[in-house]
N, C-alpha and C positions, 0 to 999 in steps of 0.2 A: 820075598822080591817080586815086584810085578814085572812079568814077562811080557806084556803087550806092546812093545817096542813096535814101531812102524818106520819105513824107510820114507822119507820126505825130500825134495829138494827145495832148498832156500838159496837166495842171493844174499850174500853178507860181502862187505867190503875186506879187502886182504889184509888190512891191519887188524880187523876184528877177529880174522881166523887166527893170524899170528898171535893175538893175545889170549885166544881160546887154547891154542897150543901151548903157549907159555905157561898158563894156570894149571894144565893138564900136567905139565912136566913137574913144575913146582909143587903141586898136591898129591903127586904120584897116582894121578889117573891115568886110565887106559890110553884115552886119546882125547882130541877136541870134540868129539861128540858127547863123549861123558860129562866134560867141562861145561858144555852147553845145557845138557839136562840138569846139572847142579844149579846153573844160574836160572834156568827155568823153574825148577822146583822153588828155588827161593822166591822168585817173584809171584809165584802161584800161592805159595802157602805163608810166606812170612814178610815178604814185601808190601808195601803200601799200594795200593792201584792207583792212588792219586799222585804219588811220588813219581810211579813208574810210567804213567801215561798221561799225568797231568798238565804236561806243556812238551811241546815238540823239541827233541833232543838231537835233532840232525845236525851234526858238526860238519857235514859237506854241502848242506844246502844253501849256506850262508848268505 
C-alpha cells in the first residue's frame, strides 16, 4: 500500500462533503478522506478523462 499521502486543503461544497461521509459510512471506509481517495483513484485509473472533464458540471454556477 502506498504511504505517500500528503495533507492538502481543498474547498468543496457542504453537500459534497455530506456525500463523501455517506459513502464512507455505507462502504465501511474510515472517513470522508478515504472516500475521496477512492473516487480520485477511480477517475485516475478507470474513468474516462473526456467523460470526467469533457463538460462543465458545475451544478451551482447555473
